[in-house]
C-alpha positions in Angstrom: -22.1 14.2 63.8 -22.9 17.9 64.8 -26.8 18.9 65.1 -27.9 20.2 61.7 -24.7 19.0 59.9 -26.1 18.0 56.4 -24.0 16.0 54.6 -23.7 16.1 50.6 -23.4 12.5 48.9 -22.2 11.5 45.8 -23.2 8.0 44.0 -20.2 5.9 42.4 -22.8 2.9 40.7 -24.3 1.3 43.6 -22.6 2.9 46.0 -23.1 6.6 48.3 -20.3 8.1 49.3 -21.2 11.4 51.9 -18.6 13.7 51.7 -17.4 16.7 53.8 -14.9 19.0 52.5 -12.8 19.6 56.3 -9.8 20.7 57.7 -8.6 17.4 58.1 -9.6 16.2 54.4 -7.4 19.2 53.1 -4.4 18.7 54.9 -4.8 14.8 54.1 -5.4 16.1 50.5 -2.0 18.1 50.9 -0.1 15.6 52.1 -1.0 12.1 49.2 -1.4 15.3 46.6 2.5 16.6 46.7 0.2 19.9 46.4 -1.4 22.9 48.4 -5.2 23.0 48.6 -5.0 26.0 47.1 -2.9 25.4 44.5 -5.4 22.7 43.9 -9.1 24.8 43.9 -7.4 28.0 42.0 -6.5 25.7 39.3 -9.0 23.1 39.5 -10.1 22.7 35.5 -6.2 22.3 34.7 -5.4 20.2 38.2 -4.8 16.4 37.2 -7.4 14.2 37.2 -5.0 11.8 39.2 -5.0 14.8 41.9 -8.9 15.6 41.7 -9.3 11.8 42.3 -7.7 12.5 45.5 -9.2 15.3 46.6 -12.6 13.3 46.0 -11.2 10.3 48.1 -10.4 12.4 51.2 -13.3 14.6 51.2 -15.1 10.8 51.1 -12.9 9.6 53.8 -13.9 13.2 55.7 -17.7 12.1 55.0 -17.3 8.6 56.2 -16.0 9.9 59.9 -18.6 12.5 60.1 -21.7 9.8 59.3 -19.7 7.4 61.4 -19.3 4.9 59.3 -16.2 2.5 58.1 -14.5 3.6 55.6 -12.5 1.0 53.7 -11.1 1.8 50.7 -7.1 2.6 49.9 -7.0 4.9 47.3 -6.2 2.4 44.4 -9.6 0.2 45.8 -11.2 3.6 45.4 -10.5 4.1 42.3 -11.2 0.8 41.4 -15.0 1.5 42.4 -14.4 4.7 39.5 -13.3 3.0 36.6 -15.9 2.3 35.1 -18.2 5.1 36.2 -15.7 7.3 35.2 -17.6 10.7 34.1 -20.6 10.7 36.7 -18.2 9.9 39.6 -16.4 13.5 38.3 -19.3 15.1 37.5 -21.3 13.8 41.1 -18.2 14.9 43.2 -17.9 18.6 41.2 -21.6 19.1 41.6 -21.1 17.7 45.4 -18.4 20.4 46.1 -19.5 23.6 44.4 -22.8 23.0 46.0 -24.4 25.3 48.3 -25.2 24.0 51.9 -28.7 24.6 52.7 -29.8 25.9 49.8 -32.3 23.2 48.8 -35.8 23.5 49.4 -35.6 27.1 51.0 -39.0 28.9 50.2 -38.6 32.2 48.7 -39.5 34.5 51.3 -43.0 36.6 50.9 -43.7 39.9 51.2 -46.6 40.9 53.9 -49.7 42.0 52.2 -49.8 45.2 54.3 
């Protein structure tokens, strides 16, 4: 992983998935879903749940690759992991893809007392 690159993490039950949006994850999503990435992001709230999970699957695979860990799940196995954590999985993945990187923990600049 490149220095300074911080992966976001998503919990599904007891499993923590590093996630990373990459060019490769977007292309893999397009191949897996049959829709373009731009169709997906422009209408996220109306995209099928299946396609939302396909995107989450692709960014979890990319996150594992960036972290240097094995991603050992097929899409069907990934879905099985979410069965008992459906709402948690959707919420956590959505938070991960919509949060701004590096925004946490930054202190506001203080004015000088000149």
